[in-house]
N, C-alpha and C positions, 0 to 999 in steps of 0.2 A: 674674634677671629679676623685676621687680616685679609685683605682683598685677594692676595695671591693664593692663600690657603683655601679660601672660600671657592674660588674658581676651580682649584684642583679637585676639591670634594665634588663639586657639581659635575666636572668632567668625568671623574671616576664613576659616579652614579649613572651618568649618561651612557658610558661604556657598558656598565653592568646591565642596564636596561636593554641596550642594543643586543648584547650577547644572549640575554634571556629570550629575546624575539628570535634570533637566529637558531638557538637551541630548540625552540618550539617548532620551527619550520623543518629542522633536520631529523628530529626524533619522532618515532612512531612505528607502526607495523611495517612501514616501508622506510627503512633507514636511508638517509641521503648524506653524502659528503658535502662539506661547505661549498665546493665548486659546483656541485650539482644544484644546490639550493640557489646560488647566485645565477646560474644559467637559467633555471626555471623561472626565477623572478623576472628575468629579461625576456622570457618567452622563447628560450632556445633549449636545445637538447631534447631529451627523451619526452615523448608526449605524456606518458604516465606521470613522470616527475612534475611536469608543468601542471597537470590536473591536480595532483596531490598538494603541491605547494600553493598555487595561486587560488584554487577554488575551494580547497578543504581546510588547509592549515592556516593560511594567511588571514582570512577573515576572523577565524576563531582567536588566533594569537593577538591580532590588533584589538579585538573586542575585550579580551582579558587585560591587555596592556592598558587600554583606555579606562576601563572600569576600576582597575587597581589604583590608577592615578586619581580618578574621581573620588573614590572612597577615602583615600589618604588625605587628599586636599580638603574634603568636607570635614573629616575628623580634626585636622589641624585647625581649621577655622572655628569649629565648635569648642575646642580646647582653649583657644585664645579667648573666645567670647565668654566662656564660663570660668576661665582661669582655673581649670581643673583638668589634670591629665587623664582622668577616667571618663571624660565626656566624648561621645562620638555619635554619629547618626543612629547607630543600632541601639545604644543605651537610651537615647532621648526619644525613641519611638518614630523617628522620621522614616527609617527604613521599613518599619512595620506598616506605617501609613501608606507608603508607596506600594508595598506588597498588596495591601488591601485594595487599593485602587486598580493595580494591574490585574489581580486575580478577578476582581469584579468585572473588568472589561473582558477578560477571557471567558467568564461565565455567560456574558451577554453576546458572545460570538465575535468579539473584536480580535483579530489576529495581531501578531507583532507588527507594530507600525505606529502611525501618528495617534490613532485613537487610544491605544494601550499606553503610549508615552504620556499623552495628556491626562489620562486617568491616574497614572502613577504619580505624576507631578501634582495633580490636585489632591491625591491622598497624602503626599508628603507635606504639602502646605497645610492641609487640614490638621494633620497630627502635630505639626509645629505650632500652629495657632492654638490648638487645644492645650498643649503642654504649657506654653507661655501664658495663655489666658488663665488657666487654673493655678499656675504657680504664682501669679501676681497677688491673688487673694485680696489683701487690704490695700493694694496699690504699689507694693514693692515686692521684690523677690530676692532670695539668696541663692547661691549656687547649690547648696544642699537641698533646699526645697525644690529647685528646678530639676535636679537629678532624680529625686524621689518621685516627683510628678511624672517625669519621663519614663521611669521604670513602670509605673502604673499604666500609663497610656500604651507603652509597648506591650504589656501583658494583655490589655484590652484588644489591641490590634491582633495579637496572637489568637485570642479567642474568636475574633471575627474571621480570621483566616481558617481556623479549624471548622467553623460553621460552614464556610464556603466549600471547603473540601468535602464535608459530609453531604452537602447538597449537590455536588458536581456529578454529572453523568460519568459512568464507568469509563467511557472512551476518552474522556478528558482528564480523568483523575491522575493517571500515572504521569502524564506530561506536566500537569500542574505541580505535582509533588517534586518531580525532578527539577523543574524550573525554580521552585521555591527554595530548594537546597543549594541552588547555584549551578548554572549550566551555560557555558559559553558555546556549546556545540550548535545551537540554533541561531547564533548571531551571523547574519548574512550581509549586513551593511554597516560596518564599523566606522565609516568616515564621519557621519554626523556626530557620533559619540566622541571621536577624536577632536572634532571641531569644538564641541562644547567644553571638552577638557582644556583645550588651548585658550579659548575665550575666558573660561572660568579662572584659569591661572593668571592670565593677564589682568583681569579685574581685581583679583586678590592681591597681586603685586602692586597694583595702583594704590591700594589702601595699606600697604605694608608699614609705612611710617605711623599711621593712625593705630594699626594693630599693635605695633611695638609699644606705643603709649598706653593702649588699653590693657596690656598685660600688667601694667603697674597700678591699675585700678581706674574705675570710671571717673572718680573725682579728680584725680591728677590729670587724666586725659582731657576732661572738660576744661580744666584750668589752663591747659596748654593749647586750647583752641579746637579740640576735636568735638564734632557734633555727635555725641555718643548715641543718642536716640536714632539718628539717621544711619550711623554706622551699624548699629544692631539690626536695623531693618534690612540693610544690604546683606549682612552676613546671614540672617535668617533665610532670605530669598535665595541667595547663592548656594547655601548648604542644601536647601531643599531641591533646587534644580540639579545640582551635582548628584545627590543621592537618588533622586527619581530617575535620572538618566542611567545611572549604574544598575539600579534594580530592574529597570525595563530591559536593559541589554542582557544581563547575565543572571538575573534573579537576586534573591536576598542572600548576600555574602557578608557574613559578620566578621568583626574583629580586625579587619584591615584598617578601618578608620580609627581604631583605638590603638593598636599596637605600633603601627609604623610611625605616626607622628611623634608619639611619646619616645620611642627608641631613638629616632633622629634627633629629637630635642636633647636627650641625654648625651648624645655624641657630639652635637654641633652647637648647642646653645639655643637661645630663644629669639635670635634675630630673625624676624619673619621674612626679610629679604632673602635669606638663605634657606630657612626652614621650609617655606612653602614649596619652592621648586625641588628641594632635596627630598621632601616627603612624597611629592608627586612622583618623582622618578623611582624612589624606593618602593612605593606602593605598586606602581606599574610593573616593576621587575618581579616583586613577590607574587602577585596574582598570575602573571604570565608563567612563572615557574610552577606555581601550584596547579594551574590548569594543565601544564605539560605532564606533571606527575599524575593528575587525575585521569588522563586518558592513556597512560602508559603503564601504570603500576600493575594492573591486573588485566591488561589488554587480552582479548578484544573488548572486554567489559570496560565501562567507563564509570568512574566515581564522580559524584557531584563535587565541584570545586569548593563549595561552601563547607563540605565535611572536612576537607583538609585544612582550610583556614581556621575552622573552629578547633580542630585538634591542636593546632599551633597556638591559637589565640586564648583558649581557656586557661592553660597554665600560666601564660604571660599575664592575663587579666588578673588572676589570683595573686600573682607576684606583685603587680602594681597596686592592687587593692591593699595588700599587706603593708606596702610602703607608703600608702597615702597619708597617714598621720605625720610621718617624718617629712614628706614633701611639703605639707601645708605649714609645718613649723619652720622650714628652712627659709 
């Protein structure tokens, strides 16, 4: 893809992401015109509109936007690392590990904040280390073995989550369940999440050349001067950080990290310099729109956003799974 077309694609995705944010601010039980949204963002106009936009909708929209980008970016990195379009943080158990850490912190009385974030990050790192440690076996690992190990670890994390829910006090249980299925409604400080997304994307783009070489195989990448072992460690750590941040902010939202990077790759190719920012913008727009639907479809009741992403992601995942042999042969 030439430079002009690449810039055009990124510009269109940026516009789509911006429109998804504006739609999220305008739609709801109190419908607002675009002019009213703009005035409210500037602190002008009706007091109720300012309260609704700046204090209720904006933090939630920014949290969904940031977490969609985080999950899509983490999924894109994992798919490059494993050279498999069916890899993502959810499949490899990283999301489950982060959920175990976050729910454990909640059971111990830690509210949303640094303690919960640290626990989620530790859980994601532990799950990642367990997956790759078990998958190495005799000292080497294959993509198939790694994915199978990830599925088992993810199932184990699910069992631990179920045990925590069974032991949770009744007053905590409903909140934990809703959070576990994905809930951006409790996000009150999205700026740190946005900052981590920006830093993560910059770091990923810094390694874009090495990632392009890694897509052709670790042997070729090493021959061309890439420190493959070091690059893998960077990707493991970065994917864990991105996933833990997303899980901490909006709960366990599946399939965004699987569906978005793969579909963007089908449309735009496999150049990581374009794919990484494009997937980030597409994931941000998708989760923002899904969260808007979650709070408006059956208003005043709210649906967990993870339910909607799963309803979209399950059939797409099955479609990708059916195509996997043909993808590997091509």
